[in-house]
C-alpha positions in Angstrom: 28.6 -28.7 2.1 26.1 -26.1 1.1 27.8 -23.2 -0.9 27.6 -19.6 0.4 26.2 -18.5 -2.8 23.2 -21.2 -2.7 22.6 -20.2 0.9 22.2 -16.4 0.3 20.1 -17.1 -2.7 17.8 -19.8 -0.6 17.3 -17.1 2.4 16.6 -14.3 -0.4 14.0 -16.5 -1.9 12.3 -17.5 1.3 12.1 -14.1 2.6 10.6 -13.0 -0.4 8.1 -15.3 -0.8 7.6 -15.4 3.0 6.6 -11.8 3.0 4.7 -12.3 -0.4 2.2 -15.1 1.1 1.8 -12.8 4.5 0.9 -9.8 2.4 -1.2 -11.7 0.0 -3.4 -12.2 3.1 -3.5 -9.1 4.5 -3.6 -6.7 1.8 -6.8 -7.7 0.4 -8.4 -7.7 3.8 -7.5 -4.1 4.3 -9.0 -3.0 0.7 -12.2 -4.4 1.8 -12.8 -2.9 5.4 -14.5 -0.1 4.3 -16.9 -2.3 2.8 -17.1 -5.2 5.4 -17.1 -3.3 8.3 -17.9 0.5 7.7 -16.7 2.9 10.2 -15.0 0.3 12.3 -12.8 -0.7 9.6 -12.0 2.7 8.4 -10.8 3.6 11.7 -8.7 0.7 12.1 -7.2 1.4 8.9 -6.4 4.7 10.1 -5.0 3.3 13.2 -2.4 1.4 11.2 -0.8 4.2 9.7 -0.9 6.6 12.5 0.9 3.9 14.6 3.2 3.0 11.9 4.2 6.6 11.3 5.1 6.8 15.3 7.0 3.6 15.0 8.8 4.0 12.2 10.5 7.1 13.9 10.9 5.9 17.6 10.5 2.2 17.6 12.2 0.4 14.6 15.7 1.8 14.8 16.1 0.8 18.5 14.2 -2.6 18.2 16.1 -3.8 15.1 19.7 -2.9 16.8 18.9 -4.8 20.0 17.3 -7.8 18.3 18.5 -8.3 14.9 16.9 -8.4 11.6 15.6 -12.1 11.5 13.8 -11.8 15.0 12.2 -8.4 14.0 11.0 -10.1 10.9 9.3 -12.9 12.5 7.8 -10.5 15.1 6.6 -8.3 12.3 5.1 -11.2 10.0 2.8 -12.5 13.5 1.8 -8.9 14.1 -0.8 -9.4 10.9 -2.5 -12.4 12.7 -4.3 -10.6 15.2 -5.9 -8.4 12.7 -7.3 -11.2 10.7 -8.8 -12.9 14.0 -10.2 -9.8 14.9 -12.6 -9.6 11.8 -14.2 -12.9 13.0 -15.8 -10.6 15.7 -15.2 -7.2 13.9 -15.8 -4.2 16.8 -14.3 -1.1 17.3 -12.6 -2.6 20.6 -11.2 -5.7 18.8 -10.1 -4.2 15.3 -8.1 -0.9 16.6 -6.0 -2.6 19.0 -5.1 -5.2 16.5 -4.6 -2.5 14.0 -2.1 -0.9 16.2 0.0 -4.3 16.4 0.1 -3.9 12.4 1.2 -0.7 12.3 4.0 -1.3 14.9 4.9 -4.6 13.7 5.0 -3.6 9.7 7.0 -0.6 11.0 9.6 -2.9 12.0 9.5 -5.6 9.7 10.1 -3.8 6.5 13.3 -1.9 7.7 14.5 -5.3 9.1 14.0 -6.9 5.7 16.3 -4.3 4.3 18.9 -4.7 6.9 18.6 -8.7 6.1 18.9 -8.4 2.4 21.7 -6.0 2.5 23.6 -8.3 5.5 23.1 -11.3 2.6 24.6 -9.0 -0.1 27.7 -8.5 1.7 27.7 -12.3 2.8 27.4 -12.9 -1.2 30.1 -10.3 -2.3 32.7 -12.2 -0.1 32.5 -14.9 -2.6 32.6 -12.7 -5.6 34.7 -10.3 -7.4 32.0 -7.9 -8.0 31.1 -5.1 -5.4 28.5 -5.3 -2.8 26.9 -2.5 -4.3 25.9 -4.5 -7.3 25.1 -7.4 -5.5 22.7 -5.2 -3.1 21.0 -3.9 -6.2 20.4 -7.4 -7.6 19.0 -8.7 -4.4 16.7 -5.6 -4.0 15.4 -6.1 -7.6 14.6 -10.0 -6.9 12.8 -8.9 -3.8 10.9 -6.1 -5.1 9.6 -8.1 -7.9 8.3 -10.6 -6.1 6.6 -8.9 -3.4 5.2 -6.2 -6.0 2.8 -9.2 -6.8 1.2 -9.4 -3.6 -1.5 -7.0 -3.9 -2.6 -8.5 -7.3 -2.3 -12.1 -5.9 -4.5 -11.3 -2.8 -7.1 -9.6 -4.9 -7.2 -12.7 -7.2 -7.6 -14.9 -4.3 -10.3 -12.6 -3.0 -12.1 -12.6 -6.4 -11.8 -16.4 -6.6 -13.5 -16.6 -3.0 -16.0 -14.1 -3.9 -16.9 -16.1 -7.0 -18.4 -18.9 -4.8 -20.5 -16.3 -2.9 -22.3 -15.7 -6.3 -22.6 -19.0 -7.2 -24.2 -19.6 -3.9 -26.6 -16.5 -4.0 -28.0 -17.5 -7.3 -29.0 -20.8 -6.3 -30.3 -19.3 -2.9 -32.5 -16.8 -5.0 -33.9 -19.5 -7.5 -35.0 -21.7 -4.8 -36.2 -18.5 -3.1 -38.4 -17.6 -6.3 -39.7 -21.2 -6.8 -40.9 -21.1 -3.1 -42.8 -17.7 -3.6 -44.4 -18.8 -6.8 -45.8 -22.2 -5.3 -47.5 -20.5 -2.2 -51.1 -19.0 -2.4 -51.3 -15.4 -2.9 -52.9 -13.7 -0.5 -54.1 -10.0 -0.4 -51.6 -7.9 1.9 -52.9 -4.5 2.0 -51.3 -3.8 5.1 -48.7 -0.4 6.0 -45.7 -2.2 5.7 -42.5 -0.2 6.1 -40.7 0.0 2.5 -36.8 0.0 3.1 -35.4 2.8 0.8 -32.1 1.7 -1.1 -29.1 3.5 -0.1 -27.7 6.4 -2.6 -24.6 5.9 -4.0 -21.7 8.1 -5.4 -20.7 11.2 -3.1 -24.1 11.3 -1.0 -23.4 7.9 0.3 -23.7 7.9 3.9 -21.1 5.4 5.3 -22.3 5.9 9.1 -26.0 4.9 8.5 -25.0 2.3 6.0 -24.0 -0.2 8.7 -25.9 -3.2 6.9 -25.0 -4.2 3.4 -27.8 -4.2 0.9 -29.3 -7.7 -0.4 -27.1 -8.3 -3.1 -23.8 -7.1 -1.1 -24.3 -9.6 1.7 -21.6 -12.4 2.0 -22.5 -15.7 3.9 -21.2 -16.2 7.4 -19.7 -19.6 6.3 -17.8 -17.7 3.1 -16.3 -15.0 5.8 -15.2 -17.5 7.9 -13.7 -19.4 5.4 -12.4 -16.3 3.9 -10.4 -15.4 6.8 -9.3 -19.0 7.6 -7.3 -19.0 4.1 -6.1 -15.8 5.3 -4.8 -17.4 8.4 -3.2 -20.3 6.7 -1.6 -17.8 4.4 0.1 -15.8 7.5 1.1 -19.4 9.0 2.8 -20.3 5.6 4.5 -17.0 5.4 5.6 -17.2 8.8 7.2 -20.7 8.1 9.2 -19.2 5.2 10.6 -16.6 7.3 11.2 -18.4 10.4 13.4 -21.0 8.1 15.9 -18.3 7.1 19.2 -18.2 8.5 20.6 -15.7 10.9 23.2 -13.7 8.9 25.9 -11.9 10.7 27.0 -8.7 9.0 30.5 -9.1 7.4 33.5 -6.8 8.6 33.7 -3.8 6.8 37.3 -4.3 6.3 36.4 -7.4 3.8 38.5 -7.4 0.8 35.4 -7.3 -1.2 33.7 -4.4 0.7 32.9 -1.1 -1.3 30.3 0.9 0.3 26.8 0.2 2.2 23.4 0.4 0.9 20.3 1.8 2.8 16.6 1.4 1.5 13.4 3.4 3.1 10.0 3.0 2.4 6.5 1.9 4.0 4.6 -1.1 3.9 1.8 0.2 1.3 5.1 1.1 -0.8 6.6 -2.2 -1.1 3.4 -3.9 -1.7 2.2 -2.0 -4.5 5.7 -0.6 -6.3 7.6 -1.8 -9.2 11.1 -3.2 -9.0 13.7 -1.1 -7.3 11.6 1.6 -7.0 12.8 2.8 -3.6 16.5 1.9 -3.8 19.2 4.3 -2.8 22.6 2.8 -3.1 25.2 4.8 -1.5 28.6 4.4 -3.3 32.1 4.7 -2.1 33.6 6.7 0.9 31.2 9.5 0.6 28.5 7.7 1.9 27.1 9.4 5.2 24.9 6.9 6.7 25.6 3.0 6.3 23.6 0.4 8.0 25.7 0.4 10.7 25.2 3.7 11.4 21.6 3.2 11.0 21.3 0.6 13.5 23.2 2.7 16.0 21.0 6.2 15.4 19.0 6.7 18.3 15.4 8.0 18.1 16.5 11.7 19.1 18.9 12.0 16.4 16.3 10.9 13.6 13.5 13.2 15.0 16.2 16.1 15.0 17.2 15.7 11.5 13.7 15.4 10.3 12.7 18.4 12.0 15.9 20.4 11.0 15.0 19.8 7.2 11.4 20.7 7.7 12.4 24.0 9.2 15.2 25.0 7.2 14.2 23.7 3.8 10.7 25.4 2.4 11.0 23.0 -0.4 10.2 20.3 2.1 6.6 21.7 3.0 6.0 22.5 -0.7 6.6 18.9 -1.5 4.6 17.8 1.5 1.1 18.8 -0.4 2.1 16.4 -3.5 3.3 13.5 -1.3 -0.1 14.0 0.8 -2.1 13.5 -1.9 -0.3 10.3 -2.9 -1.1 8.6 0.3 -4.9 9.9 0.2 -5.3 8.6 -3.1 -4.6 5.0 -2.0 -7.0 5.8 1.2 -9.8 7.1 -1.2 -9.7 3.9 -3.4 -9.4 1.6 -0.8 -12.0 3.3 1.3 -14.6 5.6 -0.1 -14.5 4.4 -3.7 -14.9 0.9 -2.8 -17.8 1.5 -0.1 -19.7 4.4 -1.8 -19.3 3.6 -5.3 -18.4 -0.3 -6.1 -20.0 -2.0 -3.0 -22.8 0.2 -2.8 -23.9 -0.2 -6.4 -22.6 -3.6 -7.7 -22.2 -5.2 -4.5 -19.2 -6.8 -2.5 -18.4 -9.0 -4.7 -17.4 -6.6 -7.5 -14.7 -5.2 -5.1 -12.3 -7.9 -5.3 -13.0 -7.8 -9.3 -12.4 -4.0 -9.7 -9.2 -4.2 -7.3 -7.5 -6.8 -9.3 -8.0 -4.4 -12.4 -6.5 -2.1 -10.0 -3.5 -3.8 -8.9 -2.9 -4.9 -12.5 -3.0 -1.2 -13.6 -0.7 0.0 -10.8 2.0 -2.6 -11.6 1.6 -1.4 -15.3 2.2 2.0 -14.7 5.1 1.5 -12.6 6.8 -0.5 -15.4 5.5 1.8 -18.1 7.0 5.1 -16.3 10.4 4.2 -16.8 9.5 3.9 -21.1 7.7 7.0 -20.5 10.5 9.3 -19.0 12.5 8.3 -21.8 10.2 10.7 -24.1 9.2 13.2 -21.7 10.3 14.8 -18.6 8.9 14.8 -14.9 6.7 18.0 -15.1 5.1 16.7 -18.3 4.9 13.0 -16.9 3.3 14.8 -13.6 1.1 16.9 -15.5 -0.4 14.1 -17.4 -1.2 12.1 -14.7 -2.7 15.3 -12.8 -4.9 15.7 -15.7 -6.1 12.2 -15.5 -6.7 12.1 -11.8 -8.6 15.5 -11.9 -10.8 13.9 -14.7 -11.8 10.6 -12.6 -12.7 12.6 -9.7 -14.7 15.3 -11.6 -16.5 12.5 -12.9 -17.2 10.8 -9.4 -18.1 14.2 -8.0 -21.2 14.1 -10.4 -21.8 10.3 -10.9 -23.9 8.8 -8.7 -24.9 5.2 -9.7 -27.9 3.5 -9.2 -28.0 0.6 -6.3 -28.4 -3.0 -7.8 -26.6 -2.0 -11.0 -26.3 -4.9 -13.5 -23.1 -6.5 -14.6 -23.7 -5.1 -18.1 -23.6 -1.8 -16.8 -20.7 -2.4 -14.7 -17.9 -1.4 -17.0 -17.2 2.6 -15.9 -16.1 1.2 -12.7 -13.2 -1.0 -14.0 -12.4 1.8 -16.4 -12.2 4.0 -13.5 -10.1 1.4 -11.2 -7.9 1.1 -14.1 -7.2 4.7 -14.6 -6.6 5.1 -10.9 -4.3 2.3 -10.5 -2.3 3.3 -13.6 -1.6 6.9 -12.1 -0.8 5.4 -8.8 1.8 3.5 -10.4 3.2 5.9 -12.3 3.6 8.4 -9.1 4.8 5.9 -6.7 7.5 4.8 -9.2 8.9 8.1 -9.8 8.4 10.2 -6.5 11.2 8.4 -4.7 13.6 9.6 -7.6 12.0 13.3 -7.5 12.9 13.5 -3.7 16.4 12.4 -4.5 16.7 14.9 -7.1 15.2 17.6 -4.7 17.0 16.8 -1.8 20.5 15.5 -2.9 22.2 16.4 0.3 19.7 14.9 2.6 18.4 11.5 0.8 18.0 9.5 3.8 16.2 12.2 5.9 14.1 13.2 2.9 12.9 9.5 2.2 11.9 9.3 5.9 9.8 12.5 5.6 8.2 10.9 2.5 7.3 8.3 4.2 5.8 10.2 7.1 3.7 12.5 4.7 2.4 9.5 2.8 1.4 7.7 6.0 -0.4 10.8 7.3 -2.3 11.4 4.1 -3.6 7.8 4.2 -4.6 8.2 7.8 -6.2 11.6 7.3 -8.5 10.5 4.4 -9.5 7.2 6.5 -10.5 9.5 9.4 -12.4 12.0 7.3 -14.3 9.2 5.9 -15.7 8.1 9.1 -17.2 11.4 9.9 -18.3 12.9 6.6 -19.8 11.5 3.3 -17.7 11.1 0.2 -18.3 14.4 -1.1 -16.0 16.1 1.1 -13.3 13.8 0.4 -13.9 14.0 -3.2 -13.4 17.7 -3.0 -10.3 17.6 -0.8 -8.6 15.2 -3.3 -9.5 17.4 -6.5 -7.8 20.3 -4.3 -4.9 18.4 -3.2 -4.2 16.8 -6.7 -4.0 20.6 -8.2 -1.9 22.1 -5.5 0.5 19.0 -5.4 1.1 19.8 -8.9 1.5 23.5 -8.7 3.8 23.1 -5.7 5.8 20.2 -7.3 6.8 22.3 -10.1 7.7 25.1 -7.8 10.0 22.9 -6.0 11.8 22.0 -9.0 12.3 25.7 -10.0 13.6 26.5 -6.5 16.1 23.7 -6.5 17.4 24.0 -9.9 16.6 27.2 -11.4 18.8 26.3 -14.5 16.4 23.8 -15.4 19.0 20.9 -15.4 16.6 18.3 -13.3 13.6 19.2 -15.7 15.2 16.8 -18.4 17.5 14.7 -16.2 15.2 11.6 -16.4 15.4 11.6 -20.0 19.4 11.7 -19.7 19.5 9.2 -17.0 17.3 6.7 -18.8 
């Protein structure tokens, strides 16, 4: 007979690798939407995060309590398939409805994963002498460490697929050159309209650039092959998730029961954060909201608590600017930077390569942030990140790379990607800790608000990108970065005038 401990670990690994496989297919497709499908792709990404915000508030608590965590995980995993299928025929009327499925399914799937892992930790605790909260922390660390590799794995997969296109294009170009040289030369002094190459950088026109330039085009065979590989990944991830066992929540009067654990975060947070970043373990009898309460909590109660905190605590609005900026940063890189700088100048192939650097730098920043907090405080750490971000966006504001830039001159794109990825990793890793510090008495509601602000920031930049040129988004980003840091310092000062939180990171680490 299989032991309970083995079953718990098996289910945890199946769930973790199932989500990893599923997101490794979706994230690269999301990252190249602005380059592949221009305005239609960007609008679909905005739809994903708008629906995700609404679904996380109104849909997730009711669906999980009614159908259980495993069914919600399976439904959420399937919700990503229509979006991949829609990219076979990318139009507004195919991408946007499919994106709505992704937003709703993801908003249900991620909380269901967290509930399932907590139930696993309770079951595991009944066979151990250690507390359930310790096992929950261990299980979440394993889960996060595995799925945090999804973005990097997806970008590596995309770069491998794109590398085949480079070989094919070189072969076709050499064949074309031989044919041209062998052909007889004729006088073609006729009035042939000359195509004007698109301007890259902040003056890039996303609306008029509906067709990729010559060095950006992907063969139809490669595109369909890539989508077929993504569908295969979705299928494998779904099969892993379907193999997990239904876990019944152990009774609260268990001898090993000592508390509950609750985790909040969104889809883009899980795939790009480091180990246990969004873990909020509520210990002992002082815990005000456990998993049972979360399952029974109605959408009206959740909305009421969010509205109450926003209207009564001005610090929530001050932290809003900083949190919006985090979401806007992600959307800017995936949208404007990929299309107006990398894809326009180097070609679609290089978007995968720069995003591999970006993903690796994000993971590096997430892990390094803990080490950095041992020698500096939150204001100092966030100040360094703010300086780096403003520097990068100032460069982007005045730098207009030429189309068809050579590979030798491509190093600035990788450096900027690495800096933005590192900054994002640091901020994403420590922002939840800052919310826990500032909103000590309302951690759960504040976590929901954090997710809401970040998702709104992502969708807003995607929407702005569909109607304006990158110069508008770049200018907005510089203003939001500076204002976000100013309001961040003000929030810490208001919440603790004694300065206790200004050095708490060093003390806690």
